[in-house]
C-alpha positions as CSV (number, residue, x, y, z in Angstrom):
1,M,1.4,-26.9,10.1
2,S,3.0,-23.6,11.6
3,H,0.7,-21.7,13.8
4,L,3.1,-18.7,12.3
5,I,1.2,-17.9,9.5
6,V,-1.7,-16.5,10.6
7,A,-0.2,-14.8,13.5
8,P,0.7,-11.6,11.4
9,I,-3.6,-11.6,11.2
10,V,-4.1,-13.1,14.9
11,L,-1.6,-10.5,17.0
12,P,-3.3,-7.2,15.4
13,A,-6.8,-8.6,16.0
14,V,-6.4,-9.2,19.3
15,L,-4.5,-6.1,20.4
16,A,-7.0,-4.0,18.9
17,P,-9.6,-4.6,20.9
18,F,-7.9,-5.0,24.0
19,I,-6.3,-1.4,23.4
20,I,-9.7,-0.3,23.4
21,M,-11.8,-1.9,25.8
22,V,-8.8,-2.0,28.5
23,L,-6.4,0.9,27.9
24,R,-8.5,3.5,26.3
25,H,-8.1,6.0,28.9
26,H,-4.3,5.2,29.0
27,L,-2.2,6.8,26.1
28,S,1.0,6.0,27.1
29,L,0.0,2.3,27.8
30,Q,-1.4,2.7,24.0
31,R,1.6,3.6,22.9
32,I,3.6,0.8,24.6
33,F,1.2,-2.0,23.4
34,S,1.1,-0.4,20.1
35,V,4.9,-0.4,20.1
36,A,5.4,-4.1,21.2
37,G,2.6,-5.5,18.9
38,T,4.5,-3.8,15.4
39,V,7.5,-5.1,17.1
40,M,6.2,-8.6,17.3
41,L,4.6,-8.1,13.9
42,L,7.9,-7.4,12.6
43,A,9.9,-10.0,13.9
44,I,7.1,-12.6,12.2
45,S,7.9,-11.1,9.4
46,L,11.3,-11.4,9.5
47,A,10.6,-15.7,10.5
48,L,7.8,-15.7,7.6
49,L,10.3,-14.3,5.0
50,G,12.9,-16.9,6.5
51,M,10.2,-19.8,6.1
52,T,10.0,-18.8,2.0
53,L,13.7,-18.8,1.2
54,D,13.6,-22.3,-0.3
55,G,11.0,-21.8,-2.5
56,Q,8.3,-24.1,-0.7
57,V,4.7,-22.6,-0.1
58,H,3.3,-23.2,3.4
59,V,-0.2,-23.8,3.9
60,Y,-2.5,-23.1,7.4
61,E,-6.3,-24.5,7.6
62,L,-8.1,-22.5,10.0
63,G,-9.9,-25.0,12.1
64,D,-8.2,-28.5,10.3
65,W,-10.6,-28.0,7.0
66,P,-8.7,-28.6,3.6
67,A,-8.8,-26.9,0.9
68,P,-11.1,-26.0,-0.8
69,F,-13.5,-26.6,1.8
70,G,-12.3,-25.1,4.8
71,I,-10.2,-21.4,4.9
72,V,-6.5,-21.2,4.1
73,M,-3.9,-19.0,4.7
74,V,-1.1,-19.5,2.2
75,L,2.7,-18.4,2.5
76,D,4.8,-18.1,-0.4
77,R,7.7,-15.5,-1.5
78,L,5.4,-13.1,-2.5
79,S,2.8,-12.9,0.6
80,A,6.0,-13.0,2.8
81,L,7.8,-10.2,1.2
82,M,4.4,-7.7,1.6
83,V,3.7,-8.9,5.2
84,L,7.5,-7.4,6.1
85,L,7.0,-4.4,3.9
86,T,3.7,-3.6,5.8
87,A,5.2,-4.8,9.1
88,V,8.3,-2.4,8.9
89,L,6.1,0.6,7.0
90,A,3.7,0.3,10.0
91,M,7.2,0.4,13.0
92,V,8.2,4.0,11.4
93,V,4.7,5.2,11.3
94,V,3.9,3.9,15.0
95,L,6.8,5.7,16.2
96,Y,6.1,9.1,13.9
97,S,2.8,8.9,15.3
98,I,3.8,9.6,19.0
99,G,6.9,11.3,18.5
100,S,4.8,13.9,16.5
101,G,2.1,13.4,18.9
102,W,-0.6,12.6,16.1
103,D,-1.6,9.6,18.0
104,N,-3.2,12.3,21.2
105,R,-5.4,14.1,18.4
106,G,-8.4,12.1,18.0
107,R,-9.7,8.9,19.5
108,H,-8.6,5.1,19.3
109,F,-5.9,5.4,16.6
110,H,-3.6,3.1,17.9
111,A,-6.6,0.5,18.1
112,L,-7.3,1.3,14.3
113,L,-3.9,1.2,13.1
114,Q,-3.7,-2.6,14.6
115,F,-7.2,-3.0,12.7
116,Q,-5.5,-1.7,9.8
117,L,-2.7,-4.0,9.9
118,M,-5.2,-7.3,10.4
119,G,-7.0,-6.3,7.5
120,V,-3.5,-6.0,4.9
121,C,-2.1,-8.7,6.4
122,G,-4.7,-10.7,6.0
123,A,-5.4,-9.8,2.3
124,F,-1.6,-10.7,1.6
125,L,-2.1,-13.8,3.0
126,T,-5.6,-15.6,2.3
127,G,-6.0,-18.3,-0.2
128,D,-9.3,-17.6,-0.3
129,A,-10.8,-14.7,-3.2
130,F,-14.3,-14.7,-0.8
131,N,-12.1,-13.6,2.3
132,L,-9.6,-11.3,0.1
133,F,-13.2,-9.4,-0.1
134,V,-13.5,-9.6,4.1
135,F,-9.8,-8.4,4.6
136,F,-10.9,-5.2,2.0
137,E,-13.7,-4.3,4.2
138,V,-12.1,-4.6,7.3
139,L,-9.3,-2.2,5.6
140,L,-12.0,0.1,4.5
141,I,-13.9,0.4,7.9
142,A,-10.3,0.8,9.9
143,S,-9.1,3.0,6.9
144,Y,-12.0,5.6,7.3
145,G,-11.5,5.8,11.2
146,L,-7.9,6.2,10.8
147,M,-8.6,9.0,8.2
148,I,-10.9,11.1,10.3
149,H,-8.6,11.3,13.2
150,G,-8.6,14.6,14.9
151,G,-11.7,15.7,13.2
152,G,-12.2,18.6,10.8
153,P,-15.3,19.1,8.1
154,R,-12.8,18.7,5.4
155,R,-11.4,15.2,6.6
156,L,-15.3,14.1,6.9
157,R,-16.1,15.0,3.8
158,A,-13.4,13.7,1.7
159,G,-13.6,9.7,4.3
160,V,-17.4,10.0,3.1
161,Q,-16.2,10.1,-0.8
162,Y,-13.6,7.9,0.4
163,V,-16.0,5.3,1.7
164,V,-18.8,6.1,-0.6
165,Y,-16.2,5.2,-3.8
166,N,-15.1,2.2,-1.8
167,L,-18.5,0.7,-1.3
168,L,-18.9,0.9,-5.0
169,G,-16.0,-1.2,-5.7
170,S,-17.0,-3.5,-2.9
171,T,-20.3,-4.2,-4.1
172,L,-18.8,-4.5,-7.6
173,F,-16.2,-7.5,-6.1
174,L,-19.0,-9.2,-4.6
175,F,-21.0,-9.1,-8.4
176,A,-17.2,-10.7,-9.3
177,L,-17.2,-13.7,-6.8
178,G,-21.2,-14.4,-7.6
179,T,-20.3,-14.6,-11.5
180,L,-17.3,-16.9,-10.7
181,Y,-19.3,-18.7,-7.8
182,A,-21.7,-19.7,-10.3
183,V,-19.5,-21.0,-13.1
184,T,-16.9,-22.6,-11.0
185,G,-18.5,-23.6,-8.1
186,T,-15.6,-22.5,-5.9
187,L,-13.7,-19.0,-4.6
188,N,-10.1,-21.0,-3.0
189,M,-8.0,-19.4,-5.5
190,A,-6.0,-22.5,-5.9
191,D,-9.5,-24.6,-6.4
192,L,-10.0,-21.9,-9.0
193,A,-7.0,-21.9,-11.3
194,V,-7.5,-25.7,-11.5
195,R,-11.5,-25.2,-12.4
196,V,-10.3,-22.4,-14.5
197,G,-8.0,-24.1,-17.1
198,E,-10.2,-27.1,-17.2
199,M,-13.1,-25.1,-18.4
200,P,-13.6,-25.8,-22.5
201,A,-12.9,-22.5,-24.3
202,D,-16.4,-21.8,-26.0
203,D,-18.0,-21.9,-22.8
204,T,-16.3,-19.0,-20.8
205,A,-18.6,-15.8,-21.5
206,L,-19.2,-15.7,-17.7
207,L,-15.5,-15.8,-16.5
208,R,-14.3,-13.4,-19.0
209,V,-16.6,-11.4,-17.2
210,G,-15.6,-11.9,-14.0
211,A,-12.5,-11.5,-14.9
212,V,-13.0,-8.1,-16.0
213,L,-15.1,-7.3,-12.9
214,L,-12.4,-8.1,-10.4
215,L,-9.4,-6.6,-12.7
216,L,-12.1,-3.4,-11.8
217,V,-12.7,-3.7,-8.4
218,F,-8.2,-3.8,-8.1
219,C,-7.9,-1.0,-10.1
220,V,-10.4,0.5,-7.8
221,K,-7.7,-0.3,-5.3
222,A,-4.4,0.6,-7.0
223,A,-6.0,3.6,-8.0
224,V,-5.6,3.3,-12.1
225,L,-7.3,6.2,-14.2
226,P,-10.3,6.8,-14.4
227,L,-10.6,4.5,-11.1
228,H,-8.3,7.4,-9.0
229,F,-10.6,9.9,-8.3
230,W,-10.9,8.6,-4.4
231,L,-7.1,9.1,-3.9
232,P,-6.1,12.7,-3.9
233,T,-8.7,14.4,-1.6
234,S,-8.8,11.4,0.5
235,Y,-4.8,11.4,0.9
236,A,-4.6,14.8,1.2
237,N,-6.8,15.3,4.0
238,A,-5.9,12.2,5.9
239,P,-3.2,12.6,8.7
240,L,-0.3,12.5,7.0
241,P,1.7,9.8,9.0
242,V,-1.8,7.8,8.4
243,S,-1.7,8.8,4.7
244,A,2.0,7.5,5.2
245,L,0.7,4.1,6.4
246,F,-1.9,4.3,3.7
247,A,1.0,4.0,1.0
248,I,1.2,-0.2,1.1
249,M,-2.8,0.3,0.8
250,T,-2.8,0.4,-2.8
251,K,-0.4,-1.9,-3.0
252,V,-3.1,-4.4,-2.0
253,G,-4.7,-3.1,-5.4
254,A,-1.2,-4.1,-7.3
255,Y,-0.6,-7.4,-5.0
256,S,-3.9,-9.0,-5.8
257,I,-4.3,-8.6,-9.6
258,L,-0.8,-10.1,-9.5
259,R,-1.8,-13.1,-7.5
260,I,-5.2,-13.4,-9.2
261,Y,-3.9,-12.9,-12.9
262,T,-0.9,-15.4,-12.3
263,L,-2.8,-18.1,-10.4
264,V,-6.1,-18.3,-11.3
265,F,-6.4,-16.2,-14.8
266,S,-2.8,-16.8,-15.8
267,P,-1.5,-15.9,-19.1
268,E,-2.0,-19.2,-20.3
269,V,-5.6,-19.8,-19.8
270,E,-6.8,-19.8,-23.4
271,A,-10.6,-18.1,-22.2
272,T,-8.9,-14.6,-20.5
273,A,-5.5,-14.6,-22.3
274,G,-4.6,-11.1,-23.2
275,L,-7.7,-9.9,-21.5
276,V,-5.9,-8.4,-18.8
277,G,-2.8,-6.8,-20.3
278,D,-4.2,-5.3,-23.4
279,W,-6.5,-2.8,-20.9
280,L,-4.0,-2.5,-18.1
281,L,-1.3,-1.3,-19.8
282,P,-2.9,1.6,-21.5
283,A,-4.5,2.4,-18.6
284,A,-1.1,2.5,-16.5
285,M,0.2,4.4,-18.5
286,L,-2.4,6.9,-18.3
287,T,-2.0,6.9,-14.7
288,L,1.8,7.8,-14.9
289,I,1.0,11.0,-16.5
290,V,-2.3,12.0,-14.9
291,G,0.1,11.8,-11.8
292,S,3.0,13.4,-13.4
293,I,0.8,16.6,-14.1
294,G,-1.1,16.2,-10.5
295,I,2.8,17.2,-9.2
296,L,3.2,19.5,-11.6
297,G,-0.2,21.3,-11.4
298,T,-0.8,21.4,-7.8
299,R,-0.2,24.1,-5.0
300,I,-0.5,22.1,-2.1
301,I,2.0,19.7,-1.0
302,N,0.2,17.3,0.5
303,R,-2.3,17.0,-2.8
304,M,1.3,16.8,-4.5
305,I,2.7,14.0,-2.8
306,A,-0.4,12.0,-3.3
307,F,-0.3,12.8,-6.7
308,G,3.4,11.4,-6.8
309,A,1.6,8.4,-5.2
310,I,-0.6,7.9,-8.5
311,A,2.2,8.4,-10.7
312,S,4.5,5.7,-8.4
313,M,1.6,3.0,-9.2
314,G,1.1,4.0,-13.2
315,T,5.3,2.7,-12.8
316,L,4.1,-0.1,-11.2
317,L,1.2,-1.2,-12.8
318,I,3.2,-0.9,-16.4
319,S,5.6,-3.2,-15.2
320,I,2.6,-5.7,-13.7
321,A,1.0,-5.4,-17.0
322,L,3.3,-6.9,-19.0
323,F,3.0,-10.1,-17.4
324,T,6.2,-11.6,-17.5
325,P,8.7,-12.8,-14.8
326,I,11.4,-10.2,-15.7
327,G,8.6,-7.7,-15.5
328,T,7.3,-8.6,-12.3
329,S,10.1,-8.9,-10.7
330,A,11.2,-5.1,-11.7
331,A,8.0,-4.9,-10.6
332,L,8.0,-6.0,-7.0
333,Y,11.4,-4.0,-6.3
334,Y,9.7,-1.0,-7.3
335,T,7.0,-1.7,-4.9
336,I,9.1,-1.8,-2.0
337,H,11.5,1.5,-3.4
338,S,7.9,3.4,-3.7
339,T,5.9,2.4,-0.6
340,I,8.9,3.8,1.3
341,A,9.3,6.5,-0.8
342,T,5.6,7.9,-0.6
343,A,5.7,7.2,3.0
344,L,9.0,9.7,3.4
345,L,7.4,12.6,1.6
346,F,4.3,12.2,3.7
347,L,6.2,12.6,6.6
348,V,8.5,15.1,5.9
349,A,5.3,17.4,4.7
350,D,4.0,16.6,7.9
351,Q,7.3,18.5,9.7
352,V,6.9,21.1,6.9
353,R,3.0,21.9,7.9
354,E,3.8,21.5,11.6
355,R,6.4,24.8,11.0
356,R,4.6,26.8,8.0
357,G,1.0,25.9,9.1
358,I,-1.0,28.8,10.4
359,R,1.7,30.6,10.7
360,I,2.8,31.0,6.8
361,R,1.8,34.7,6.2
362,S,3.9,35.7,8.8
363,H,6.7,35.4,6.9
364,S,8.8,34.2,10.0
365,P,11.6,31.3,9.1
366,M,10.9,28.2,9.2
367,P,12.7,26.1,12.1
368,Q,15.2,23.2,10.8
369,A,14.6,24.9,6.9
370,G,18.2,22.9,6.5
371,L,17.4,19.7,7.9
372,L,14.0,19.4,6.5
373,A,15.1,20.9,2.9
374,G,17.7,18.0,2.8
375,L,14.9,15.8,3.2
376,F,12.4,16.7,1.4
377,F,15.1,16.3,-1.4
378,V,16.6,12.9,-1.1
379,G,12.2,11.7,-1.2
380,A,12.0,14.2,-4.2
381,I,14.8,12.3,-6.1
382,A,13.1,9.2,-5.2
383,M,10.0,9.5,-6.2
384,A,11.4,11.3,-9.5
385,G,13.2,8.2,-10.3
386,M,16.7,10.4,-10.8
387,P,20.2,8.3,-9.3
388,P,21.6,7.3,-7.0
389,L,18.7,6.4,-5.1
390,S,16.5,3.3,-5.5
391,G,13.9,4.7,-8.0
392,F,17.1,5.3,-10.5
393,V,17.7,1.6,-10.4
394,G,13.6,0.6,-10.1
395,K,12.7,2.9,-13.4
396,L,16.0,1.5,-15.2
397,L,14.7,-2.3,-14.3
398,V,11.0,-1.5,-15.3
399,M,12.4,-0.1,-19.0
400,D,14.0,-2.7,-19.5
401,A,11.6,-5.8,-18.3
402,S,9.4,-3.4,-21.4
403,R,12.0,-4.3,-24.1
404,Q,10.2,-7.8,-24.5
405,S,7.0,-5.9,-25.6
406,T,6.0,-4.4,-28.8
407,D,5.0,-1.3,-27.1
408,F,8.4,-0.9,-25.6
409,G,9.0,2.7,-27.2
410,V,5.8,4.4,-26.3
411,I,6.3,2.7,-22.5
412,W,10.0,4.6,-22.2
413,A,8.5,7.8,-24.1
414,V,5.8,7.7,-21.2
415,I,8.5,7.0,-18.2
416,L,10.9,9.1,-19.6
417,I,8.5,12.4,-20.0
418,S,6.4,11.5,-16.7
419,S,9.9,11.4,-14.8
420,F,11.3,15.2,-16.4
421,I,7.7,16.5,-15.7
422,T,7.8,15.0,-11.6
423,I,11.6,16.5,-11.8
424,V,10.0,19.8,-12.6
425,G,7.3,19.7,-10.4
426,F,8.8,19.0,-6.8
427,A,12.4,21.3,-7.7
428,R,9.5,23.9,-7.9
429,S,7.9,23.0,-5.1
430,G,11.1,22.7,-3.1
431,S,11.8,26.3,-4.2
432,I,8.7,27.8,-2.8
433,I,8.9,25.9,0.2
434,F,12.6,26.0,1.6
435,W,13.8,29.0,-0.5
436,R,10.1,31.9,-1.1
437,S,8.6,31.6,2.6
438,H,6.4,35.0,1.4
439,D,4.5,32.3,-1.1
440,P,1.6,31.5,1.2
441,D,-0.5,29.4,-1.5
442,F,1.5,26.6,-1.7
443,I,1.2,24.6,2.1
444,D,-2.0,23.7,2.8
445,A,-2.8,25.1,6.5
446,P,-3.8,22.5,8.7
447,E,-7.2,22.4,9.6
448,P,-8.0,22.8,13.7
449,E,-8.2,19.4,15.2
450,V,-11.8,19.1,16.7
451,E,-12.3,16.9,19.6
452,I,-15.3,14.3,18.7
453,E,-18.0,14.8,21.6
454,G,-18.7,11.2,23.1
455,T,-19.4,9.4,26.9
456,E,-16.1,8.7,28.2
457,D,-14.9,10.2,31.5
458,E,-12.6,12.6,30.4
459,H,-11.4,12.8,34.1
460,A,-10.2,9.2,33.9
461,K,-7.9,10.2,31.2
462,E,-4.3,10.8,31.8
463,P,-2.8,13.9,31.6
464,A,-1.5,14.4,27.5
465,P,2.1,13.9,27.3
466,E,4.0,15.8,25.9
467,P,5.7,14.4,22.1
468,Y,9.1,14.1,21.4
469,P,10.4,15.3,17.9
470,G,13.5,13.2,18.1
471,L,11.4,10.1,17.8
472,A,9.6,11.7,15.1
473,F,13.3,12.9,13.2
474,S,14.6,8.9,13.5
475,S,11.6,7.7,11.8
476,V,11.9,10.3,9.2
477,F,15.7,9.3,9.0
478,G,14.9,5.5,9.0
479,L,12.6,5.6,5.8
480,V,16.0,7.5,4.5
481,A,18.7,4.6,5.8
482,L,15.9,2.0,4.1
483,L,16.2,3.7,0.8
484,V,19.8,3.8,0.6
485,L,19.7,-0.3,2.0
486,L,17.5,-0.8,-1.1
487,T,20.0,0.7,-3.6
488,I,23.1,-1.1,-2.3
489,F,21.5,-4.3,-1.4
490,A,19.8,-4.1,-4.8
491,G,21.5,-7.2,-6.2
492,P,20.5,-9.5,-2.9
493,V,17.0,-7.8,-3.3
494,L,16.7,-8.2,-7.3
495,E,17.5,-11.9,-6.9
496,F,14.8,-13.0,-4.4
497,T,12.4,-10.7,-6.7
498,G,13.2,-12.8,-9.3
499,E,12.7,-15.7,-7.6
500,T,9.5,-14.7,-6.4
501,A,8.0,-14.4,-9.9
502,A,9.3,-17.3,-11.0
503,Q,7.7,-19.4,-8.0
504,L,4.5,-16.7,-9.7
505,F,4.7,-17.7,-13.2
506,D,4.7,-21.3,-12.0
507,P,2.1,-22.1,-9.9
508,S,2.1,-25.4,-9.5
509,A,4.0,-25.5,-6.1
510,Y,1.0,-23.2,-4.8
511,I,-2.1,-25.2,-6.1
512,D,-0.2,-28.7,-4.8
513,A,0.5,-26.8,-1.5
514,V,-2.9,-25.9,-1.4
515,L,-5.4,-28.6,-2.6
516,H,-2.7,-32.2,-2.5
517,G,-0.9,-30.5,1.0
518,G,2.5,-30.2,-0.7
519,Q,3.8,-28.6,2.2
520,K,2.2,-27.6,5.7
């Protein structure tokens, strides 16, 4: 068994406390170690992706305890893809935060970011439902610290709302796990799949309750209507580079739905057949509609992009709710696209706010307005799904996959109408931001950063380094390049996502690898 499988969890788990305990007074060293760790994570994720290209499922048994008695990490095409996407996004956010100076506006930014990466990668790699809950909690703690980075009453209020809402979801998660354990006697995902498949249909009432509770938990994480209320305020008030990193957070919920409801509660399981899709599809369409209307209705740029993230999750979950290989393949392609596009818009919004911010009422022209307008335009057409970028390809794939559904007419209408609303919303916003500098209400003025008092020896800290604007812009252009590459290489990417979807809907290799050592 390869130790490389657990490295995306162990590396940030070791690096984060090292940064706090040893480098807390030395921002330059924190930056060096954080960038080095993220580069290593990116290299490891590429190696893990290469390990899955032959279609084999790899298992890492912690403490050499076999499943279902021990904790296992499982690497297949889906988990490798999501870990790689996380590493790429983290690399961009780390470089942007250094270039813009955001990591110097509060304490422990790089340590919290590493803990966040530990939680995200752990959620994607774990083969145990209880440990999925554990990594969700790691995500919650680290993301709260990142949300209030830099201080300010608005961030604190949004952070409290975020924590309370997600703690309610965590409580519901425990209820769901307790119900499933009472019925099946296990929480290992592969073992759950076997035992659920063997249960007689007449004795599955509690099983269906557990399946519904889990779906509600994952819908909270994925910001599905009507469980989306935490996202607009949280993402809008967090530091915008942090919001860019959070673009992967909602994908953890979508990943969990895919993993659990193709492995444990697969469409072939009679006890839960149709239970998820019948609920998830209408909720996903409503999520898309509300997100699009939110883009049109808000007059604050960071809230507008937060609603764009909700709309993109609606499109993604429509494809997932079909629960077909072609729908899942389209969903995975759209997952890559929407994560990059959302992060791009948040970073562009941060550049806009830095230039317009508190001086917006002075009617002074914005520095580098043409460059920022071009970047905003690219992000907007990507998010709206207009040609020629990957958003257009992704939405076409989702619509094509929905032709197999009896509701394809409604799905097409919702996607097309919401896309038009999104285009109008972004066009109006762009004209106000870049052409009508006298409209002061659209851009939310950044709140003054508040230094949190503590017991650190301030004299031991080194002088604050200067920002590197070129590095910040390079990070933004890196995301643009990724969107272009995703469009150009849509064929190979779709081939991989198609193979990934086929592997998900034939979980026998996953179950055999975990329970019988089919591949270690």
